[in-house]
C-alpha positions in Angstrom: -39.4 -2.4 92.0 -38.3 -4.9 89.1 -34.8 -6.4 88.5 -35.5 -6.4 84.9 -33.6 -4.3 82.7 -36.1 -1.5 80.8 -36.3 -0.8 77.4 -34.9 2.6 77.0 -35.4 2.6 73.1 -37.9 5.3 71.3 -38.8 5.6 67.8 -39.1 9.0 66.6 -40.3 9.5 62.9 -39.2 6.0 62.0 -35.6 6.3 63.7 -35.2 4.1 66.5 -32.7 5.6 69.6 -31.2 3.1 72.0 -32.0 5.5 74.6 -33.8 8.9 74.9 -30.7 10.7 75.5 -29.1 12.9 72.3 -26.2 15.3 72.6 -27.5 19.0 71.5 -26.0 20.6 68.5 -23.3 22.9 69.3 -22.1 21.3 72.4 -21.0 18.1 71.0 -18.8 18.7 67.7 -19.0 15.7 65.7 -18.3 13.0 67.9 -14.8 12.7 68.0 -14.1 15.9 70.1 -15.6 13.9 73.4 -13.5 10.7 72.4 -12.1 9.0 75.4 -14.2 11.4 78.1 -17.4 9.2 77.8 -19.6 6.2 76.3 -20.6 7.7 73.0 -21.5 4.5 71.4 -23.7 4.3 74.7 -25.9 7.6 73.6 -29.2 7.5 71.7 -28.0 10.1 69.2 -25.8 12.9 68.4 -26.8 16.2 66.9 -24.0 17.8 65.0 -23.0 21.3 65.0 -24.9 24.0 62.7 -24.3 23.1 59.1 -24.7 25.8 56.6 -24.3 25.3 52.7 -20.7 27.2 52.6 -18.1 27.1 55.1 -18.6 29.9 58.0 -15.7 31.3 60.1 -18.0 32.1 63.1 -18.2 35.6 64.9 -15.1 37.6 66.1 -14.7 38.7 69.6 -15.9 37.3 72.7 -17.4 33.7 72.1 -18.3 32.4 75.5 -19.4 34.3 78.9 -20.4 32.4 82.1 -23.4 33.8 83.9 -25.0 32.4 87.1 -26.3 29.3 86.5 -25.9 29.7 82.8 -23.7 30.1 79.5 -24.0 32.7 77.1 -22.7 32.0 73.5 -22.2 33.7 70.2 -20.5 31.3 68.1 -21.7 32.5 64.9 -22.6 28.8 63.4 -18.8 28.1 62.6 -18.9 25.1 60.4 -16.5 23.7 57.4 -20.0 24.0 55.2 -22.1 20.7 54.4 -20.1 19.2 51.5 -17.0 19.2 53.4 -18.8 17.8 56.8 -20.1 14.8 54.6 -16.7 14.1 53.2 -14.4 14.8 56.3 -16.7 14.5 59.4 -19.6 12.0 58.7 -17.6 8.8 57.9 -16.1 8.8 61.5 -19.3 10.2 63.0 -21.1 7.2 61.7 -18.7 4.7 63.2 -19.4 6.1 66.7 -22.7 4.5 67.0 -25.3 6.5 67.8 -28.4 7.9 65.6 -26.5 10.9 63.5 -28.7 14.1 63.1 -27.4 16.8 61.1 -28.2 20.1 62.3 -29.1 22.6 59.2 -29.2 26.2 59.3 -29.2 28.8 56.5 -29.5 32.7 55.6 -32.2 32.2 53.0 -35.0 29.7 52.1 -32.7 28.7 49.0 -29.8 28.0 51.2 -31.7 25.8 53.5 -33.0 23.7 50.3 -29.6 23.4 48.8 -28.2 22.4 52.1 -31.2 19.9 52.6 -30.4 18.4 49.2 -26.9 17.4 49.9 -28.0 15.7 53.1 -30.5 14.1 51.4 -28.1 12.2 49.5 -25.7 11.6 53.1 -25.8 8.9 55.1 -27.5 10.7 57.9 -30.7 9.3 59.8 -32.3 12.5 60.6 -32.3 16.4 59.7 -32.7 19.0 62.7 -34.0 22.1 61.1 -32.7 25.2 62.6 -35.0 28.0 62.3 -33.4 30.5 64.8 -31.5 31.7 62.0 -31.8 35.4 60.8 -33.9 35.5 57.5 -31.1 37.7 55.4 -34.3 38.8 53.0 -36.7 39.5 55.5 -34.5 42.2 57.3 -32.7 39.7 59.8 -36.0 38.6 61.7 -35.3 34.9 62.5 -37.4 32.4 60.5 -38.6 30.8 63.6 -40.5 34.1 65.2 -43.6 33.6 63.1 -45.5 30.7 61.7 -45.7 31.9 58.1 -42.0 32.0 57.7 -41.6 28.8 59.8 -43.9 26.9 58.0 -42.4 28.1 54.5 -38.7 26.7 55.3 -40.3 23.7 56.7 -42.0 22.8 53.9 -39.4 23.5 51.6 -36.8 21.6 53.2 -39.5 18.3 53.4 -39.3 18.8 49.5 -35.7 18.8 49.1 -35.0 15.8 51.4 -38.2 13.9 51.2 -36.0 10.9 52.5 -35.1 12.4 55.6 -37.0 12.5 58.9 -37.5 16.4 60.0 -37.0 18.0 63.5 -37.5 21.3 63.6 -36.1 22.9 66.4 -37.8 26.1 67.5 -36.8 29.3 69.1 -38.2 30.3 72.6 -38.0 34.0 71.5 -41.1 33.5 69.3 -44.0 35.8 70.7 -46.4 32.9 69.7 -44.5 29.7 70.3 -47.8 27.4 69.9 -48.7 29.0 66.5 -45.0 28.4 65.1 -45.3 25.0 66.2 -48.5 24.0 64.7 -47.3 25.9 61.3 -44.5 23.5 61.3 -46.3 20.4 62.0 -48.9 21.5 59.2 -45.8 22.1 56.6 -44.8 18.4 57.2 -42.4 18.6 60.3 -42.2 15.0 62.0 -40.8 16.1 65.1 -40.2 19.3 66.9 -37.1 20.4 69.5 -37.0 22.9 71.9 -35.9 25.0 73.3 -32.9 26.8 71.5 -31.2 29.2 73.5 -33.0 32.6 74.8 -31.9 35.7 73.8 -29.8 37.5 76.3 -27.0 40.3 76.9 -23.9 40.9 79.2 -22.1 44.3 80.1 -18.3 44.6 80.8 -18.7 47.1 83.5 -14.8 48.1 83.4 -14.5 48.4 79.6 -18.3 50.1 79.5 -19.4 48.1 76.6 -21.4 45.0 75.8 -19.5 41.8 76.1 -20.3 40.3 72.9 -19.9 42.4 69.4 -23.1 41.3 68.4 -24.7 42.9 71.4 -26.9 40.0 72.5 -25.9 36.2 72.6 -27.8 32.8 73.3 -28.2 32.0 76.9 -28.4 28.0 77.9 -27.7 26.3 81.3 -29.7 25.3 84.4 -31.0 29.1 84.8 -33.5 28.4 81.8 -34.3 24.7 82.6 -37.8 25.8 84.4 -38.8 28.0 81.2 -37.8 25.4 78.9 -40.0 22.8 80.6 -42.9 24.6 81.0 -42.6 25.3 77.0 -42.3 21.9 76.4 -45.4 20.9 78.7 -47.3 23.5 76.7 -46.3 22.3 72.9 -47.0 18.7 74.2 -50.4 20.1 74.5 -50.3 22.0 71.4 -49.1 19.5 68.6 -49.3 15.7 68.1 -46.1 15.1 66.7 -43.1 14.0 68.9 -41.4 16.5 70.9 -37.8 16.4 71.9 -37.1 18.4 75.2 -33.8 20.3 76.2 -32.5 23.3 78.2 -30.7 23.5 81.2 -30.4 19.7 81.6 -27.7 18.8 84.3 -28.6 15.6 85.7 -30.8 12.5 85.4 -33.7 13.9 87.3 -33.5 17.3 85.2 -34.0 14.8 82.1 -36.5 12.9 83.5 -38.8 16.2 84.2 -38.9 16.5 80.5 -39.8 13.2 80.0 -42.4 13.0 82.3 -43.8 16.5 80.7 -44.5 14.4 77.8 -40.9 14.8 75.9 -40.3 11.6 73.6 -36.4 12.4 74.0 -34.1 14.9 75.4 -31.0 16.8 74.5 -28.2 17.4 76.8 -26.0 20.7 75.8 -24.0 23.2 77.7 -23.7 21.0 81.3 -21.6 18.4 79.0 -18.6 20.7 78.8 -18.3 20.9 82.8 -19.1 17.1 83.1 -18.5 15.3 79.9 -19.7 11.9 81.5 -23.3 13.5 82.1 -25.2 12.0 79.5 -24.0 8.5 80.2 -25.2 9.3 84.0 -28.4 10.3 82.6 -29.0 7.3 80.8 -28.3 5.1 83.9 -30.3 7.3 86.1 -33.3 7.2 83.7 -33.1 3.2 83.7 -32.8 3.1 87.5 -35.6 5.4 87.8 -37.8 2.9 85.5 -36.7 0.2 87.3 -38.0 1.7 90.6 -41.2 2.5 89.2 -41.7 -0.9 87.7 -41.8 0.6 83.9 -41.2 -1.5 80.9 -40.6 1.1 78.5 -40.1 4.9 78.1 -43.5 5.5 76.8 -44.9 4.8 80.4 -42.9 8.0 81.7 -45.2 10.3 80.8 -47.7 12.0 83.2 -50.0 13.4 80.3 -51.9 10.4 80.0 
């Protein structure tokens, strides 16, 4: 036990976060949506909503559906497009204080590249590459489902935005996640984040049809946490670059599990909808735990050494 305040900062790919707690993409908007609901300036970072080259209206029909210990979503990457984000949202986002991570999505390698070039000239600290998007030139199979396509889009984005650290967000639906992770690392990724949502489904028994128009949706929330934790543990063994963990984090102890498993930082997502101050509480909980254990810095948290 120590009375000294521990150093919660962490540096990933040359970017220093004041603490290892980051708002996950798609759950925190562009920051302003949570103004007054928590201490935004106290967060380590903010991942933007998924950004695409051109504006997208998102999916029609049901978009959110609660399930025991989880939340299913089929938003469809609704966003104003990268150029509009840079012009209208980024200036305010920069004023909030945390590290700014732009989540980049696309339907083709060319779209990713053009989007990355725009972000290369923007005042963002890092790019998070969402490779769970369907590749429209490969029959709709997500870029992140196999190593070759994941490596291709990673390498192309690296070349398009060489001045921005690149974190690749992995899909848990890949048959061989370790191969995808190693492929991204070999292609130039500076860090990896995982997990994205799990492919899932719900049926409305009264209307006798699937809840979502796209049939399947992404599952997040506490239900996925043990599986996500296992995947983060295994990926930390497979790659040498930093790993950022997420998936069902809803308390300080949840976040600490990922950090102990070897993650350099964590992202909190859907739980923030139900309890906006959660991330502030996680930061305080990590600090209290480090004091209790006598840890001076976050690098001492991992139990892998």
